[in-house]
C-alpha positions in Angstrom: 49.8 99.7 -118.4 47.1 97.2 -117.5 44.0 98.6 -115.9 42.7 96.7 -112.9 39.0 95.9 -112.9 37.1 97.7 -110.3 35.2 95.8 -107.6 34.1 96.4 -104.0 36.7 94.1 -102.4 39.6 95.0 -104.8 39.0 98.7 -104.5 39.0 98.6 -100.7 42.3 96.7 -100.7 43.9 99.1 -103.1 42.8 102.1 -101.0 44.1 100.6 -97.7 46.8 103.0 -96.5 50.1 102.0 -94.9 50.1 102.9 -91.2 52.7 102.7 -88.5 51.8 100.0 -86.0 51.0 101.1 -82.5 54.0 100.9 -80.1 52.2 98.4 -77.8 51.6 96.1 -80.8 55.2 96.3 -81.9 56.5 95.4 -78.5 54.1 92.5 -78.1 55.1 91.1 -81.5 58.8 91.4 -80.6 58.1 89.8 -77.2 56.5 86.8 -78.9 59.6 86.2 -81.0 62.1 86.3 -78.1 60.0 84.7 -75.3 58.3 81.8 -77.1 57.9 79.6 -74.0 58.8 79.7 -70.3 62.1 77.9 -71.0 63.2 80.9 -73.2 62.6 83.2 -70.3 64.6 80.9 -67.9 67.5 80.9 -70.4 67.6 84.7 -70.7 67.4 85.3 -67.0 70.0 82.6 -66.2 72.4 84.2 -68.6 71.7 87.6 -66.9 72.6 86.1 -63.6 75.8 84.6 -64.9 76.7 88.0 -66.5 76.3 89.5 -63.0 79.1 87.2 -61.7 76.7 85.2 -59.5 78.0 82.2 -57.6 74.6 80.9 -56.6 71.4 80.9 -58.7 68.0 79.5 -57.5 64.8 79.2 -59.5 61.2 78.7 -58.1 58.6 77.7 -60.7 54.8 77.3 -60.4 52.8 75.7 -63.3 55.9 75.7 -65.5 56.4 79.4 -65.0 53.0 80.4 -66.3 51.7 81.2 -62.9 55.0 82.2 -61.2 58.6 82.3 -62.1 61.3 83.6 -59.7 65.0 83.6 -60.1 67.4 84.9 -57.5 71.2 85.3 -57.6 73.9 86.8 -55.5 75.5 88.8 -58.3 76.5 92.4 -58.5 73.0 93.8 -58.5 71.4 96.7 -60.3 72.0 100.3 -59.1 68.9 102.2 -58.1 69.4 104.9 -60.8 69.3 102.2 -63.5 66.0 100.7 -62.4 63.8 102.9 -64.6 65.6 101.6 -67.7 65.7 97.9 -66.7 62.7 96.9 -68.8 63.1 99.4 -71.7 63.8 97.8 -75.1 67.4 98.1 -76.3 68.6 99.3 -73.0 71.7 97.4 -71.9 75.0 97.9 -70.1 76.8 95.3 -72.2 77.0 97.0 -75.7 77.8 100.5 -76.7 78.3 100.4 -80.5 77.8 98.1 -83.4 81.5 97.9 -83.9 81.8 96.1 -80.6 79.4 93.5 -81.8 81.0 93.2 -85.2 84.5 93.0 -83.8 83.5 90.3 -81.3 84.3 92.3 -78.2 81.0 91.2 -76.6 82.0 88.7 -73.9 78.6 88.6 -72.2 75.5 86.5 -72.9 73.1 89.4 -73.4 73.8 92.4 -75.5 70.4 93.5 -77.1 68.5 94.5 -74.0 65.4 92.8 -75.1 64.9 89.9 -72.6 63.4 91.8 -69.6 61.6 94.2 -71.9 59.9 91.3 -73.8 58.9 89.6 -70.5 57.4 92.8 -69.2 55.1 93.0 -72.2 53.6 89.6 -71.6 53.8 89.2 -67.8 53.8 91.2 -64.6 57.4 91.7 -63.5 58.9 92.6 -60.1 62.6 93.3 -59.7 64.2 93.3 -56.2 67.9 94.2 -56.3 70.8 95.3 -54.1 74.3 96.1 -55.1 77.3 94.9 -53.2 78.3 98.5 -52.4 76.1 101.4 -51.3 74.6 103.5 -54.1 75.5 107.0 -55.1 73.1 108.4 -52.5 74.9 106.4 -49.8 71.8 104.3 -48.9 72.7 100.6 -48.5 69.5 98.6 -48.9 67.6 96.7 -51.6 65.2 98.3 -54.0 62.0 96.9 -55.5 60.2 98.1 -58.6 57.3 96.7 -60.6 57.1 96.8 -64.4 54.5 96.5 -67.1 54.9 97.1 -70.9 58.5 98.2 -70.4 57.9 100.9 -67.8 57.8 101.1 -64.0 54.2 101.0 -62.6 52.9 101.4 -59.1 52.9 98.3 -56.9 49.6 96.8 -55.8 48.1 99.2 -53.2 50.5 102.0 -54.0 50.2 105.2 -56.1 53.9 105.8 -56.8 55.9 103.9 -59.4 59.2 104.9 -57.9 61.4 102.0 -56.5 60.7 101.2 -52.9 63.4 100.5 -50.3 63.1 97.0 -48.9 65.2 94.5 -47.0 67.2 92.1 -49.2 70.5 90.3 -49.8 73.1 91.5 -52.3 72.1 90.3 -55.8 68.9 90.4 -57.8 65.6 88.7 -57.6 63.4 88.8 -60.7 59.8 87.5 -60.4 57.2 87.5 -63.1 53.6 86.2 -62.9 50.8 85.3 -65.3 53.1 84.8 -68.4 51.3 85.3 -71.7 48.2 86.6 -69.8 47.5 89.0 -72.7 48.4 86.5 -75.5 45.9 83.7 -75.0 46.7 82.0 -78.3 50.3 81.6 -77.2 49.2 79.9 -73.9 47.0 77.5 -75.7 49.8 76.6 -78.1 52.1 75.5 -75.3 52.6 71.9 -74.3 51.4 70.5 -71.0 52.7 71.9 -67.7 54.9 68.9 -67.0 56.5 69.1 -70.5 57.1 72.9 -70.2 58.6 72.4 -66.8 60.9 69.6 -68.2 62.2 72.2 -70.7 63.1 74.6 -67.9 64.9 71.8 -66.1 66.8 70.9 -69.2 68.0 74.5 -69.5 69.1 74.6 -65.9 70.9 71.3 -66.2 72.9 72.4 -69.2 74.1 75.6 -67.6 74.8 73.8 -64.3 77.2 71.4 -66.1 79.0 74.0 -68.1 79.2 76.5 -65.2 80.1 73.9 -62.6 81.7 76.5 -60.2 78.2 78.1 -59.8 75.6 76.6 -57.5 72.2 76.0 -59.3 68.9 74.9 -57.8 65.4 74.7 -59.4 62.2 73.5 -57.7 58.5 73.6 -58.0 56.5 76.0 -55.9 55.4 74.3 -52.7 57.9 71.5 -53.0 60.4 70.8 -50.2 63.0 69.2 -52.5 64.7 70.7 -55.5 64.5 68.9 -58.9 68.0 70.2 -59.7 70.5 71.1 -57.0 74.3 71.4 -57.7 77.0 72.4 -55.2 79.4 75.3 -55.7 83.0 74.8 -56.9 82.2 71.4 -58.5 83.5 69.9 -61.7 81.5 69.1 -64.9 81.9 65.4 -64.1 80.5 65.9 -60.6 77.4 67.7 -61.9 76.9 65.1 -64.7 77.0 62.4 -62.1 74.5 64.3 -60.0 72.1 65.0 -62.8 72.4 62.1 -65.2 73.7 59.4 -62.8 76.9 57.5 -62.0 76.4 55.1 -64.9 77.2 57.7 -67.5 79.7 59.6 -65.3 82.1 56.6 -64.9 82.1 56.0 -68.7 83.1 59.5 -69.8 86.4 60.3 -71.5 87.8 63.8 -71.7 88.3 65.3 -75.2 90.5 68.4 -75.9 92.0 69.9 -79.0 93.3 73.3 -80.1 93.4 74.1 -83.8 95.2 77.4 -84.5 94.5 77.3 -88.2 90.7 77.0 -87.8 90.7 79.2 -84.7 89.0 77.1 -82.2 89.7 75.3 -78.9 87.8 72.2 -77.8 87.1 70.8 -74.4 84.5 68.2 -73.6 83.3 64.9 -72.2 81.9 62.1 -74.3 80.8 58.6 -73.5 82.9 55.7 -74.5 81.8 52.5 -76.3 80.8 50.9 -73.1 77.8 53.2 -72.6 74.8 53.9 -74.7 71.3 55.3 -74.3 68.0 55.3 -76.2 68.2 59.0 -77.0 71.3 61.1 -77.5 72.2 63.7 -74.9 73.9 66.5 -76.8 75.2 69.5 -74.8 76.9 72.1 -77.0 78.4 75.4 -75.8 80.0 77.9 -78.1 81.8 80.7 -76.3 80.0 79.7 -73.1 76.6 80.0 -74.8 74.2 77.0 -75.0 73.3 76.6 -78.7 72.3 73.9 -81.2 74.3 72.7 -84.2 72.5 70.1 -86.2 75.5 69.5 -88.5 77.8 68.6 -85.6 75.1 66.5 -83.9 74.5 64.4 -87.1 78.2 63.9 -87.6 78.6 62.6 -84.0 75.7 60.3 -84.5 77.3 58.9 -87.6 80.6 58.5 -85.8 79.2 56.6 -82.8 77.2 54.3 -85.1 80.4 52.4 -85.7 80.9 51.7 -82.0 77.4 51.4 -80.4 74.6 48.8 -81.0 72.0 49.8 -83.6 69.3 52.1 -82.2 71.5 53.4 -79.3 73.1 56.8 -78.8 75.9 58.5 -76.9 76.3 61.3 -74.3 78.3 64.3 -75.6 79.2 67.5 -73.8 81.1 69.8 -76.1 82.5 73.2 -75.2 84.0 75.3 -78.0 85.9 78.5 -77.8 86.0 80.1 -81.3 87.6 83.4 -82.2 84.7 85.9 -81.5 85.4 87.6 -84.9 84.4 84.4 -86.6 81.1 84.0 -84.7 77.8 85.8 -85.4 75.6 85.4 -82.4 72.8 87.7 -83.7 71.2 85.4 -86.2 68.3 84.0 -84.1 65.7 85.8 -81.9 66.3 83.6 -79.0 70.1 83.2 -79.7 69.5 79.4 -79.9 71.7 79.2 -83.0 74.9 80.9 -84.0 76.9 81.0 -87.3 80.7 80.7 -87.5 83.2 80.6 -90.3 84.7 77.3 -91.5 81.8 75.4 -89.9 82.2 72.2 -92.0 86.0 72.1 -91.4 85.6 72.6 -87.7 83.0 69.9 -87.4 85.2 67.4 -89.3 88.1 68.3 -87.0 86.1 67.8 -83.9 84.8 64.4 -85.0 88.3 63.3 -85.9 89.6 64.2 -82.4 86.7 62.3 -80.8 87.3 59.3 -83.1 90.9 59.1 -82.0 89.9 59.1 -78.3 87.3 56.4 -78.9 89.8 54.3 -80.7 92.2 54.4 -77.8 89.5 53.9 -75.2 88.1 50.9 -77.2 91.0 48.8 -76.0 89.5 48.5 -72.5 85.9 47.9 -73.6 83.9 45.9 -71.1 81.9 42.7 -71.9 79.7 40.9 -69.4 80.5 37.2 -69.0 78.8 34.4 -67.1 80.7 31.5 -65.4 79.0 28.1 -65.6 80.0 25.5 -63.0 80.7 22.0 -64.4 81.1 20.3 -60.9 78.3 17.9 -60.2 76.1 19.0 -57.3 75.3 16.5 -54.6 71.6 17.5 -54.7 70.0 19.1 -57.6 67.9 21.2 -55.3 70.7 22.4 -53.0 74.1 23.9 -53.4 76.9 24.2 -50.7 76.2 27.9 -50.6 72.5 27.3 -49.8 73.4 24.7 -47.2 75.7 27.3 -45.4 72.9 29.9 -45.5 70.5 27.4 -43.9 73.0 26.6 -41.2 73.5 30.3 -40.5 69.7 30.9 -40.3 68.1 28.4 -37.9 64.4 27.6 -38.5 62.0 29.7 -36.4 60.0 27.6 -33.8 56.3 27.4 -34.7 55.3 28.7 -31.3 57.2 31.9 -31.9 56.5 32.3 -35.6 54.8 35.6 -36.6 52.2 34.8 -39.2 51.1 38.3 -40.1 52.6 41.3 -41.7 51.4 44.8 -40.8 52.5 46.1 -44.2 50.3 43.9 -46.3 47.0 45.1 -47.6 43.8 43.2 -47.6 41.5 42.7 -50.5 38.8 44.6 -48.7 41.0 47.7 -48.3 41.7 47.6 -52.1 38.0 47.4 -53.0 37.0 50.3 -50.7 33.7 51.3 -49.2 30.5 51.4 -51.3 30.5 55.2 -51.3 34.1 55.4 -52.5 33.2 53.1 -55.5 30.7 55.6 -56.8 27.6 53.8 -55.5 24.7 55.8 -54.2 24.9 57.0 -50.6 23.2 54.7 -48.2 22.4 57.5 -45.8 18.7 58.0 -45.2 17.1 61.3 -46.3 16.8 63.7 -43.4 15.4 67.1 -43.0 17.4 70.1 -41.9 16.3 69.7 -38.3 17.3 66.1 -38.2 20.7 67.0 -39.7 21.5 69.1 -36.6 22.0 66.0 -34.5 22.0 62.8 -36.5 21.0 59.8 -34.5 24.1 57.8 -35.4 27.6 58.2 -36.8 27.7 57.3 -40.5 30.3 57.5 -43.2 28.4 60.0 -45.2 26.3 62.2 -43.0 23.1 63.5 -44.6 24.3 67.1 -44.3 27.3 66.4 -46.5 26.9 66.7 -50.3 28.3 63.5 -51.8 27.9 64.7 -55.4 31.3 66.2 -56.0 34.4 64.5 -57.2 36.5 67.7 -57.1 40.0 67.3 -55.8 42.2 69.5 -53.6 45.6 70.3 -54.9 49.0 71.6 -53.7 49.0 70.7 -50.0 52.5 69.2 -49.5 54.3 67.9 -46.4 54.4 70.1 -43.4 58.0 70.7 -42.1 58.4 70.1 -38.4 61.2 72.3 -37.0 62.8 72.5 -40.4 62.6 68.7 -40.9 60.2 67.0 -43.2 58.5 64.4 -41.0 57.3 62.3 -43.9 60.9 61.9 -45.0 62.3 61.5 -41.4 60.2 58.5 -40.7 60.2 55.8 -43.4 56.8 54.5 -42.2 55.1 57.8 -42.9 53.4 59.0 -46.0 53.1 62.6 -47.0 50.9 64.9 -45.0 49.1 65.7 -48.3 47.6 62.2 -48.1 46.6 62.8 -44.5 44.6 66.0 -44.8 43.3 66.3 -48.4 40.4 64.3 -49.7 41.4 63.4 -53.2 38.9 60.6 -53.9 35.8 62.6 -53.9 34.0 60.1 -51.6 31.6 62.6 -50.3 33.5 64.9 -48.0 33.9 67.6 -50.7 31.2 69.7 -52.2 31.3 72.7 -54.5 31.2 76.1 -52.8 32.5 79.6 -53.0 35.3 78.8 -50.5 38.8 78.3 -51.8 39.7 74.8 -52.8 43.4 75.3 -53.6 45.4 76.8 -50.7 49.1 77.5 -50.8 51.1 75.4 -48.4 51.8 77.3 -45.2 55.1 76.7 -43.6 54.0 77.1 -39.9 56.7 78.7 -37.8 54.6 79.7 -34.8 56.6 78.9 -31.7 53.5 77.7 -29.8 52.6 75.2 -32.5 56.2 74.0 -32.9 56.5 73.5 -29.1 53.2 71.6 -29.0 54.3 69.3 -31.8 57.6 68.8 -30.1 55.8 67.9 -26.8 53.9 65.0 -28.3 56.9 63.7 -30.2 59.2 63.9 -27.1 56.8 62.2 -24.7 56.4 59.0 -26.8 55.9 55.7 -25.0 58.4 53.4 -26.7 56.6 50.1 -26.2 53.3 51.5 -27.4 55.0 53.2 -30.4 56.2 49.8 -31.7 52.8 48.3 -30.9 50.8 50.8 -33.1 53.4 51.1 -35.8 53.6 47.4 -36.5 50.1 46.1 -35.5 47.7 44.1 -37.6 44.1 44.9 -37.3 41.9 41.9 -36.3 38.4 43.3 -35.7 36.1 45.6 -33.8 34.8 44.3 -30.5 32.2 47.0 -29.7 31.7 50.7 -30.0 34.9 51.5 -28.1 37.2 48.5 -28.3 39.0 46.6 -31.0 41.4 43.7 -31.3 44.9 44.1 -32.8 47.9 41.7 -33.2 51.5 42.7 -32.5 53.9 39.9 -33.4 52.8 36.9 -31.3 50.6 38.9 -28.9 46.9 39.8 -29.1 45.7 43.2 -27.6 42.4 44.7 -26.9 42.5 48.5 -27.5 40.3 51.3 -26.4 40.2 53.0 -29.8 38.0 55.9 -28.6 40.8 57.1 -26.3 43.5 56.3 -28.8 41.8 58.1 -31.7 41.1 61.2 -29.5 44.9 61.5 -29.1 45.4 60.8 -32.8 43.2 63.5 -34.0 44.6 65.9 -31.4 48.0 65.3 -33.0 46.6 65.6 -36.6 45.1 69.0 -35.6 48.5 70.2 -34.7 50.3 68.7 -37.6 47.8 70.0 -40.2 47.6 73.4 -38.6 46.8 76.0 -41.3 46.9 73.4 -44.1 43.6 71.5 -43.8 41.2 70.8 -46.7 37.5 71.9 -46.5 34.6 69.6 -45.8 31.5 71.5 -46.9 28.2 71.1 -45.0 25.0 71.2 -47.1 22.8 72.8 -45.7 24.8 74.9 -43.3 24.1 74.3 -39.6 22.9 77.0 -37.2 25.3 77.4 -34.2 22.6 78.6 -31.7 20.4 75.6 -32.4 23.3 73.2 -32.1 24.4 74.7 -28.8 20.9 74.5 -27.3 20.8 70.9 -28.5 24.1 70.3 -26.7 22.8 71.8 -23.5 19.6 69.7 -23.6 21.7 66.6 -24.3 24.0 67.3 -21.3 22.6 69.1 -18.3 19.2 70.1 -19.4 18.6 73.6 -18.0 22.4 74.0 -17.4 22.2 74.6 -13.6 19.5 77.2 -13.7 21.0 79.3 -16.6 19.0 80.3 -19.6 20.0 78.0 -22.5 19.2 80.8 -25.0 21.5 83.2 -23.2 24.3 80.6 -23.1 23.8 79.9 -26.8 24.0 83.6 -27.6 27.3 84.1 -25.7 28.9 81.1 -27.3 27.7 82.1 -30.7 29.1 85.6 -30.3 32.4 84.2 -29.2 32.7 81.8 -32.1 31.6 84.5 -34.7 34.2 86.9 -33.3 36.9 84.2 -33.7 35.8 83.0 -37.1 38.7 84.5 -39.0 41.2 82.6 -36.9 39.2 79.4 -37.1 39.1 79.6 -40.9 42.7 80.4 -41.3 44.1 77.8 -38.9 41.5 75.0 -38.9 39.5 75.5 -42.2 36.4 75.8 -39.8 34.2 78.3 -41.7 31.5 80.2 -39.9 29.5 82.8 -41.8 28.2 86.2 -40.5 24.8 84.6 -39.8 26.4 82.2 -37.3 26.0 79.1 -39.6 28.7 76.4 -39.9 29.7 76.2 -43.6 32.8 73.9 -43.5 34.6 71.6 -41.2 38.3 70.6 -41.6 39.4 67.4 -43.4 41.5 66.0 -40.6 42.1 62.6 -42.3 41.4 61.7 -45.9 38.5 59.3 -46.2 37.2 59.8 -42.7 34.3 62.1 -41.6 33.3 62.8 -38.0 30.1 61.8 -36.3 27.9 64.9 -36.6 25.9 63.7 -33.6 28.8 65.0 -31.5 28.7 68.5 -33.1 26.3 70.1 -30.5 28.5 69.0 -27.6 31.6 70.1 -29.5 30.3 73.6 -30.0 29.2 73.8 -26.4 32.7 72.8 -25.2 34.3 75.3 -27.5 32.6 78.0 -25.4 33.4 76.5 -22.0 36.6 74.4 -22.3 38.8 76.4 -24.7 41.4 78.9 -23.3 40.8 81.8 -25.7 43.2 84.2 -23.8 46.7 82.8 -24.5 48.1 81.6 -27.8 49.5 78.3 -26.8 46.6 77.5 -24.5 44.1 78.4 -27.2 45.8 76.1 -29.8 46.3 73.3 -27.3 42.7 73.2 -25.9 41.1 73.9 -29.4 43.1 70.9 -30.9 42.0 68.8 -27.9 38.3 69.6 -28.6 38.8 68.7 -32.3 40.3 65.4 -31.1 37.2 64.7 -29.0 34.9 65.6 -31.9 36.7 63.5 -34.5 37.4 60.5 -32.3 35.8 57.2 -33.4 32.9 55.6 -31.4 30.6 53.1 -33.0 27.0 52.7 -31.8 26.3 50.0 -29.3 25.3 46.7 -31.1 21.7 47.0 -29.9 21.1 49.9 -32.3 23.0 48.6 -35.3 20.2 46.7 -37.0 17.2 48.7 -35.9 15.3 50.8 -38.5 15.5 53.9 -36.3 19.3 53.7 -35.9 22.1 53.0 -38.3 21.4 50.5 -41.1 23.7 47.5 -41.6 25.1 49.1 -44.8 25.9 52.4 -43.1 27.5 50.5 -40.2 29.6 48.5 -42.6 30.8 51.7 -44.4 31.7 53.2 -41.1 33.5 50.1 -40.0 35.5 50.1 -43.2 36.6 53.7 -42.6 37.7 52.9 -39.0 39.7 49.8 -40.1 41.3 51.0 -43.3 41.6 54.8 -42.7 41.9 55.4 -39.0 43.9 52.4 -38.0 46.1 52.9 -41.0 46.8 56.4 -39.7 47.6 55.0 -36.3 50.4 52.9 -38.0 51.8 55.8 -39.9 51.4 59.0 -37.9 50.5 58.3 -34.3 52.8 59.1 -31.4 51.3 57.4 -28.2 52.2 59.4 -25.2 53.4 58.3 -21.7 50.1 59.6 -20.3 48.1 57.4 -22.7 50.1 54.4 -21.6 49.1 54.9 -18.0 45.4 54.7 -19.0 45.7 51.0 -20.0 44.3 51.7 -23.4 46.0 48.5 -24.8 45.7 45.3 -22.7 47.3 42.1 -23.7 44.8 39.2 -23.8 46.7 36.4 -25.5 50.3 35.3 -26.4 51.1 32.5 -28.9 53.9 30.8 -26.8 51.6 30.7 -23.8 48.7 29.3 -25.9 51.0 26.5 -27.1 51.7 25.6 -23.5 48.0 25.2 -22.9 47.6 23.1 -26.1 50.5 20.9 -25.0 48.8 20.2 -21.7 45.6 19.3 -23.4 
């Protein structure tokens, strides 16, 4: 027997004893084998829903399932008495003995009882379930339980881990958050969020095609539209057309075969020789389970190489029913692969069946052809067809020709303002006292920090009465582009206030009615004017020239933008971004400045007393102002943030003192609808555009020419663009003569003819 040399390292390794791993370590290792990525969790939970005989399954995903994953079905549900064992390892209702697994009597997807247990060890799991019939205790309601490391735990803010009765529909909803929060190396090893989400979509699409009688949907958190949505009681061809397009659906040929000797039955859909794609789409189901079989895939690729051009591939959907006694489904941790007897013979038989179908279908193969006319044309530049078109479309008279297009962009709008191009701010340096009431409106007020390029995220379109306005009107963009400053042009600065806010689906009756009011009271003629106008130029600090078809109008844009920002305040309700003020501005000082700017001594009242009352009022309402308008006021009565009403536009802070004064005197703080209406009106007055009179534009004490140019750019390319896309001019606004026609092209031609 050889004697091992002694050494410090060797002796230590030889003396290291064998120990039993801690249970938590064992469970976490097992969870890593079964749940390798979010798509594995999606597959396991989808199969659980199908085992529960669900006819409708919906998924909600945030950050590819790493932040949030929710699946809801209308299946049989889980009895309350089974909830304590839901996330225990090897706890299942689908398998009782190994003989059932060996004899192939397992007809369900799951049988090991490891999926939910594994997820609970790497995420925070919440299960809400309700059975179709009342439980043993006679209570007919849904039950909710929270799980961690395989056992029930108290919900947040609770001390008991027992299931809680809640309202819910029949079926089961499983939600898990912070996937792999305790396995940081696994999170780092994952692909990008978009790629991981694409894997989840692929899993849902596969099961939606194979289980066409079940309705599937999958969408991102905060999105109004689903990335996958299939109807119930459809056919595989219907779902293939919906998911992969009509081009592949119309070229599919059905394949079926039954081989008693090899013990399998084949049903499927494969593309014919008329269709090809750059990458093969291979959907394989064995006994209703989505699996991979590299041998069958290679054989199909080889078969189609005789029919398709080089470098192109087919679409294949294969569903095999094999005698369960010949299939071993327990060979892979994620059940991605299975083993079955006579694999090579079955693959050859399947390929032969498909080859025969392709050979028969090849008789009707389609080829594109082009017909070349040999008849000499009377004119090499014209054809009879072109002549007939010209006859049907008479030439437009020059005096009625519209020479502008409101949809076209100018070079100036593409270049942007100086500040948006990353240049230094042209705003002069002011002290804090000067920032209280700047002498002029500028694009980048001195109290705004222009150093940040941080973006807001996840503010999507705001539904109006259940309808997405951005989709209802083809001229509109998403509300995200309205309210969130993505370009970092100066309106955003780092602070402790939240940058990313979940989208709020506002269902307050008062807000919905106010939105409905301004949409229902639209002036039709002015609606067309502002939707299709072309901006010409600014006349002065209140008026601008616009062109509509062959007419020229002078518009009071101060009145118009007041109404515009009133509507934006209602449309962006609870979903505004934050415009941070640096330094923060004192409300009492601003109110006193507003009193001095207006009535001086305020009719004999003490300005300090008025400022105190208004300050107390606003501080007492600061939670509401923050939640609904992103208007942040701290405990010391300083304004910290203003709402981003329109991306790329910032209000004139010189109007801030009067705005605060009017908040205390003009807003109805008693009723809900009155409060939101009058408060939105005041925001409209505050954010409305008003350039300085021309006498101040070039003076050193006023706005510099560069600042004025920047502000002009924002008015022309941001505010007037918003008028085209989101403005609903009211009947009342039409009575104020805010748009007056000053010229008409046909009338001008009459003048020219007389001359």
